[in-house]
N, C-alpha and C positions, 0 to 999 in steps of 0.2 A: 504493499499500500504506500503510495507515495505520500508527500507531507501534506498537500494541499487538501487531498481526499481525507487525510487523518484529520485535519484542522476542521473540516466541513461536518464531518462525524460528531468531533467533540463539540462544536458549537449547537448542534443539533440536540444533543443529549444533554448538555448542560447549560447554565445562565451565567451572568456575568458574577452572581455571587459566589459560584463553586469553581471559578476559573483558577483560583489561587490553589486550591486544592489539587486540581488537575496538573497545574504546572510543576507542584513539588513532587506528585506522584509519578508522572511521566519522565521527569528530567529529561527533558527534551527541548533543545535551544528553540526551534521555530514556536513552541507552546508559549514560551518566556516571551519572544519576542512580540508576537502577534496578539497575545491575551493578557499580558501585565498591565493592571491598572497605572503602573508606576510611567508607562508611556505617555500618559496625559500629562505628565508635569511639565512637558514642552510647551505647553498651549494653555493651561490652566489659567495663568494670569495675564494672558492676553487681552487687548481690549476688544473683545469680540461679544459684543452686545446682542440682546434681541432685537430681530428684525433685519440685521445685516445678511446679506447674502453670500455665501461662500462657495466658492469653486477648489475642490481638494484634488489636486494632481498626484498620481502615484499613491494611490489610496491603501495599496495592498490588501491585506485582509480586515480593514477597518479599526486599527488599533486606535486611532485618534477620531474616527468619524463620529461614534456615539458621543463624545465629549464636545465635539464642534456643533452638533446638532442640539444636544442640550444648552449650549451657550448661546446660538444664534436662531434655530428652528428653521433654517433654511440651507441645506447643503447638496451640493452636486458632488458626487464622488467619482472620479475616474479610475478605473483599475487597468491593470495589465492583461486581463484575460476574464472570459466567462466563469471560470472556476473561482477566482478570487472575489468576482462581483457577486455571486451566489453565495460565499461566506458572508459578506457584509449584507447582504438582505435577510439572511438567516439571523443574524446576530440582531439586527435592527428590525424586525419583520413587525413588531408593533407601535411604530415610531414613524410620526407624520413629518413632512418637510425634506423628504430624503429622496434624491435621485440617484442611482448607481448606473454608470456608464461604462461599458469595456470601450476601451481605446482602439482595439483593433476593428471595431466597427464604427468608430466616429473618433476622428483625430482633430487636434485643435486647429488644423488647416482647412478644415471642411466647411461649407457654407450652410452645414445643419443647423436647424433652429436653436439647438442647444446652445450654439456657440454664437449666435446673434445677439444673447443677453450679455449684460455686464454684470461684475461682482464688486462687492465692496472688500472682499478678501479673497485673495488667491493664494493658497498654501501648497507648497513643495517640499516636501521631506526626504532626504536622501536620493540618490542617483541624480544628482545634479546635470551630470554629463549628458544624460538622454535629452535634458531640455534645451540642449545649446541650439539645436536646430529651430526650435519654434520660441524662444525667448522673446524675442522682439516682437512676436504676435501676441504676446500675453497684454501688451500695451491696449490693444483693441479690445480686450475683456475686462478691463479694470475701469472702475467708476472714476471720476475726477481726481477725488481726494481718498482714493481707495489704496490698500496695502497690499504688497507682495511680501510676504513670508517664506524665505527660503533657508532650510536648516540641512545641514551636512557636515561631514568631517574636514578637518584641515589637515592637509598632507604634512605639515609643519608641527602638528600636533607632538607635544611632549612624549606621550605614550609610544609613538611610532619610533622614537630615537631611542626608547628604552627598553623596545624589543617587542612590542605588539605587532603583529602582521598587519600589513597595509588594508585598507578597509575593504577594498573590492577585490583585489586581485590575489589577497591571501598570501602575499609574498612578504619577505622582511626587508624592510629599507627601501624599497623601490619606491614608494612615495617621495620619501626625503631625499633620494638620489635624483629626482626628477623623472622618473620612468624612463630609464635608459634603453628598455625594450619596447617602448611606443604602447599602443593598445589604446582603446576607447575608454575602458573603465577607469576611473579615476577620480581623485578629490584636488580641491585646489587650496592655495595657501590666502590670508587675508587679502593682499594686494591683487592675487588673481581673481578673487570674487568681485572685487571692487570693481576690477577693469572690465570683467566680463558683465555686469549688471549695467555699468555706465555706457558700454558701446550698444548695449540693446536698450537705451531710452529710459533707464532708471537712476534715480541719485538715491543713495543711502541714508536712511532717515536714521537708524540706530543698529547698532551691534550688540548683540547679546552672545554671552560664552556659557553654553550649559556646561554644568559640571555634574558627574565625571565626564558625560558626553551627551549628545543630542539624543541618544536612544533611550536610557534611562536616567534624565537629571534629575539631580534632586536640589540644585540650586541654578538659577539664572543671574549671572553676573552682567554687568555694563561697564562701557568706560568711565562711567562716573562711579559706579560702586564696585569694585574691584575687590577680590580675596585678600584677606590678612595672612600674616605669617602663619603657618601651620594648619591653616584651613583645609588645604587640599591634601588629605591623607586617606582618601577613599579611592584607591588605584586598583583594585582588584576586579577587573570588569572583563576579562577574557572568557566570556561565557562561551563563545562557539568555537574557539580555536585555542591551542597551546601557545604560550608566549615566553619570551626571555625575559629575565630580570636583570638588565645591565648595569642599573644604578639605582639608587632609593629616589622614587620620583617627589616624595613629599620635600625632599631636602632641595633637590634640583628646582622644583617649584619654587620654593621659597628663596632661592638664588635668583630664579627669574623674575619673581616680584619685587626683589630688592633693586634690580636693575629696571623696573618698569615695562617689562616685556611680554607681560602675560597676554595680551591680546595676540601677540605673534604666535604664541606657543599653547594657546588654548586648543583643548582636544577637538573641539567643535565649534561651530557657529550656528546662531539663528539671527538671521539678518531680516531686518524690516525696510522695504525699499517702497518709493513712491514714483510716481510718474516726474520725470526731469521737467522742471519748469523751465519755460523759456526766458533766457536772460541774456544780457549784453556782457557779461562778465563771464570768464571760464571757471570762476570760484563758485564752490557750492558750499554755504555756510553750514557750519557743523551745528550739530543738535545743542551741544554746550560750547560755551566760550572756554570754559576751564573746568576742573573738577569742581564738586561741590564747596564752597567757601561762601563769605560773606560777600564777595564782589561777584560771583559767577552769577549769570543769568540763562534761563532756558529760553530758547529761540522756538518754541513751540505755543500753539493757542490752546491745544488741549493737553488733558493730563497724559503724562508719559511714564511708563512702567522703567524703573530704574533698576530692580533686584526683586528676585523672589526666591523664597525658600520653602521647600514642603518637608512638613514634619508628618509623614504620612505610614510610617511604620510603626504607628500605635494603634490601640483600640480606637475605634470609630469617636467616641465621644471624645478624646484627647487628640484627635488629628487635626491638624492646623496647617496654614498658609500664612507666611509672612511675606508681604509686599512694600517695597519703597516706591512711593510715587510722588512726582512731579506733578503737582497740582496747579500751579500757576509758575509764572516766570522765576518767582523768587521762594515760592512755598514747597517744602519737601516734606513729606509727612510718612509714618510707618503705620500700616494696616496690619491686624491678625484676624484671621478669617477661620471660621469653621470650614473643614473640608466636608463634613457629612453635617444633616440637621441636628444628629445627636449630640454635637459638639455646642451649640448654641450656650447651654449652661455654664460651659468652661471658658468660653470667650467672656462672659458676664461676670465669672467669678475673678479673672484678671483684672477688671475694673474695681471690684469689691477689694481686692488684694493692694492695689495701690493706696487707698485711702486709710486701710488699716495700718500698712507698714509706714507710712508718714506720721502716724501717732505714735508708733512704738519704738522708732529710732530718734534719739535726742541729739547724737551727735552732728553738729553743723557741718561737719566734712563728710558726712555721707546723706545723699539725696536720691530720689527715686524720680525717673523720668516720668513727666507728668503725662496722664492716660485718660481719655475721654470714651465714654461708652456710646455707640452708635447702634442702631436697628441690627446689624447682623456682623458687627466688627468692634475690636477697640482700636483705637487711634493715638500714635504718640508723634511727638515733633521729632524730626531727624536730627540727631544730636552728633556732632563730629569729637572726635578724640582718639586716644589710644586706649585699648584694652589694657588691662594689668597684665595679661598675657604677653601682649606685644611688647610693654615696657621690659618684662623679665626675659624674653627672647633677645632683645636688644643688649640687656647686661650681660647674657650668656656670649654673644657675639664679640663683645668687647673684653671678655674673660674677667668681668667685674663680680667676683663672687661675693664680695662685700655688699654690693647693691641687691644681688638676689636675696641674700640673708635679710637685709632691711626689708624689703617687699613682703618677706614671708612672716617677719616678726611683727610688723605693722599691722599686717592682714590678721593675724592670730589675736593680737591685742584688741584692734576695733571689733572683731566679732564676738570677743569674750566679755567685753565690757559694754557693748551697745545692743540694743534690741528688746530689753527688758530681760528680767529673771524671776522664774518660778520653779519651785520642785517639780521634777519630772513625774507625772502620773499616766499611766498607761491606760488611755481612753478606748472605748469600742471604735471610734474613728481611726485612732492610732493604728489598732491591730489589722483593721480592714487593709490600710495601706502599706504597712510595714511588718505586719505579724506580731506574734508573742516575743517580746526579749526579757534578757535577763541583764538588768543593770543596776550598778550601785546604788543604795537607796539615798534620795535626796538630791541626786544628781541635777547640775542645773539646766533649765530648760528655758525654752521661748514659748509663750501661747501663741504669737503671730509669728509664722517662721517661714522664710524663704529659703528651701534648702538647696536652690541652685545659685548661692552665691558665690560662683565660680569664677575665678580670674578672666574667662574670655567675656563674662557679663557685666564686667565693672570698666567704666569709661573712666580716663584721666585726661586733663589737658595736655596738649601737645607742647604748650608753650611751658607749662610747669616742668614737663621731663627736660625741653630742651634749655631750660634756664638752670638746670641741675638742681632743682629742688630735692630735697629729702622725700623718702615715701610717706612719711608721717604727715607730711604737709600738702600732700596731694588733696584734691577736693574730688571725691568719689561721686559718679552717678550711674546708678543700677538702672540698666537698660533692659533687663529680661527678668521678671518674677513672675514667671508663668506658674512655677510649681512652689506656691505659697500655700500653707495650711494653717487653719484656725482652732489648732489643738496642740497642747505642749509635745515640743520635740527637743530632745538634748541639743543643747549648743554645740557640743563636741562633735556631733554629727556634721553639722554645717562644716565644722573645721576638717572634719575626715574626709568628705567629699572632694572639698575644694583641694586639698593637699593630695588626695589620692589621684584625681584628675591631673594636676599639675605635673606630678612625677610621671605618669604614664604619658602625657601628652608632650611634656616639654623638657623636664628633667632626667628622664630616664637613660639618655645617652651620655650623661654627664658624671661628675664625682659625687653629685648627692645621691643618697639612697633613700628608699621609702622609710627606712626605719628614723633615720635622721629628722625626715619631716614630723612623723609622728612624735618624736622625743620633742620637738619644739615646742608642740600643742600639747604635751603632757597626755597623749592619748596610749593607753596602756595596750599591751598585746590582746588581753580579753576584751577590751573595748573594741579593739579593731575587728575582732572576729564578729562580735554582735554587730558592728555598723555594716559590716560586708554581708551580712545574713538580712539586714534591714534594706541594703541597696538591692539585693537580689529581689525581695519581696517586692520593693516598689517598682523595678523593671517589669515583675510579672503583672502587676496592678495596671500598667500602662501598655503593657505589650498586646500584639493582636493574636498570638497564639500561631502565628505563620512565620515562614522562613522569607526574612527581608531579601530583597534583590541584592543586596551587598553579599548576601552569603551564599547565592545560586551558584557561583562559580565552584565551590566547594561541591555542592550538590551535583553540578553537571559533571565535574571530575577531570575538567580541561586542566593542564599542567603549567605550573609557573617554575621555570628553569633557571636557576640563579647562575650568576657569573661564577660561584665557586664550582659548580658542578661542570660547567664549561672549562674552567681552567686546570682541572685536574686534581683537584682537591679530595674528589670523590675515591681516585686511585689511592690517594694516601691513606684514606679512611680504612680501605679494603686491607690494606698492609697492617694497618694497627690491628685491624681486628683478628689477622692470621697471628698477630703477635700475642693475643690474650691467651692462646692456648697454654702458654707457659708462665703467663703473668701470674704473680701472687698478690692479690689486693687485700690489705690489712681492713680496710673499713671504708664505707659510703657515706657521706653525710649529704643531707638534703635541706632544703626549707622550701614551703609553698608559701609565696608572698600574697598571691591572690588566686582564688578560684570562683570563678563568676559563671552566671549563664546568661548569654547574652544574643539575642537575634538568632535563635535556634542552635547555637553552638556553646560547647563549654571551653571557658578560656582559662587556662592554668600556668601561672607564671611563678617563677621562683629562681633557686640556684641549686647545684649538686656537682660533687666531686668525689674522686676517689683517692685514698691514698694507698700507693703501691709500696712493697717492702724493700724495694731499692731505693726509696726516698722521694720517689718523683709524684707530684700532684696532677691528676688528670681528670678531663671531662668525663662524664658516664654515657652509656646508650639510655635513650629513653623510649619507651614503649607504652602502649595504652591497651587495656582490655575492660570488657565488660566483667559483670560479678560472677559470670560463668565461665570466665576465662577465654571468651572470643576477642581475637585481635581486633583492635580499632586502628585505622590508618589515620594519624594526626598530622597536622602541618606542625613543623617544629624550628623554631627560629632561635640560634644562639646568639648569645651576645655576651660582652666581656664584662666581669665583675671584679675588677681589681679590688673592690672594698672588701669582697669575700677573702682574698688573698691575704690583704692587710690585717683583717679582724682576726683569722686563724694563723697568722704569721707563718704562712706556707711558703716552703722553700721548694727549690727546682720545679718553678712553675714556666713550662715553655709555650703554654695554651690556655690563658685564663679565661676561655669561652665557658665559664661556669652557669652563666644565666640561661634561662630558656623561658620562651613565651610557646606553648602548646596548645594548639586549637584543635576542635574536631567537632563536628555537626553529631548533635544527639538530641533524643527528646527530654523534655524537662522530666523532674522528678525521679530520676533514676542515678543509681551509683556507678562509679567508675574506679580502676586503679590504674595509678601509673606506677611503672616498675623502671628503676634505676639500676643499671648493672655494669659490671666490668669484669673481666674474666670469669672467675666463677661464684663471684659474690654480686647478691641482688637484693635491694630494699624497697618495700612497697609502700605508696601512701592511697588510701581510700578516700576518695572525695565523697563529700557528704550528699544528700539528695538534693541538688541545685534546680 
């Protein structure tokens, strides 16, 4: 059975509510690509209002068609053949306002009545190279003020340098090399798309940069709102093909961002173009004169989308969308919308949280971004500044460990002293969100508590940082307080979350250790275990109980081949294993820093090493089994832990890769075992039911 026939059978036997279950069970890339709701994130925030007429070219199997129809009520979808047209008709058989056309029967150059109409929006997603022959004809089908939206890959996208296969040909590096073997199937660079559109009578109104890519975006950036340091870390997206991992993309993206080159190396584009206006000059004014600042001014009369982020991998009552919108020439605002009707009360809760947090925080150095409740959203002013995470990243780049420590100490002090203090009482509401806990009697708590006071949610003035002010003198502006609860929560849990995420997102490749951070905040080992379990319960509370898109690469089984494997280190490991036959190991030591259940996977991190009788200290092998002894294949990433070597005063350490991050797909609520071994010595760790 070919994949199109299989997809037709799936949509006949299922509906949109069960597609996700099918995607996970089939573990078949065409199911993910054509049926995943995450595909709709490309267009959810675009200005596609009711009453607008849409022409969707290259509609494939209708991944976007249903959302277009929901947003506008009038869609003409052009497919590649009758088979894909049949799938769209089946998917949307009860919907009005839809026409589905097989392009083999009607082409855009025909004089058929269908194409005598004009459209407010024309959407072309993927395979831009096929449109080159008729791109200039599209001018005839677009209303005077209409928009052409074109989305496709960037042949200079960073992932293609890092080892992903080229978008259409499936070869490696052919796009970045300029397609030396020729061929029609290809994607283009930013300048090439710009030239292509301008030569065919369009001017570019807005560039968007979907991340991780245009197929399954979670964020839309723009020239005005570009990513910050550390944001571009979700790069495991080789769902359909194996890939190489030639460098750490997150770090290279950070370097690209620091040089202002993100638009050139974005993995893909979403371009809004309009009909070129007749003008006496060759210059087309930009949408924005500069990036957002006190002097910048928008050159558009209508509202303009500048940024969109989708928090859609949550249960429906918590799923939201965050848009940054330029409403007038000088007014920029932030909106949070529910993605589903069930989320309206959660949006209202954010507005209520603003007023209560203002009352409970008395420190004049801490303020909360003003919030207004509207009919179906909450609205915030757009505030500029640097996040506390950015400030810390800058300090690390300067190797200023004193500044890092000052930031941490100031954070701990402010959170400990402000926000009110009451004795912790385990309420029914607390147990619903965080589960039952065992904590010291009388531990300090907050009655109104924002548990997400993490460093990326705290803005400080760029001028204060540039002027060299000490962290204790920064004015904090809290820009996100979505996860505020109106019942007592231990104050140290706020500290634990902020320090935990800071370690794993910023400090884990530095000399700082998680233990040091916890000691700064006086969070004991038993408290850490309790807080870790609270975090697991919280993630379950807001999770969808389905596998998110970011984890589908593991489920689909495509490989990520590291540079170490290419460089011959695999052969050295094989020689090392043969050496174990006579190796005498005195003991194995290990420690689990983290054991979480996230997005359908178990994540276990820590360190382990073996002491050999000849005096050497070596890394160990790690394997995973279920409780019946069945082998599970995990992803294991090793990292250097010189702090472990220093703590235990280890000698003869030639390879301090004692740290590990171990990830494997697993159902929730089950136990697993990690086995650490070398030679004939082995120790095991049994995870709790996560």
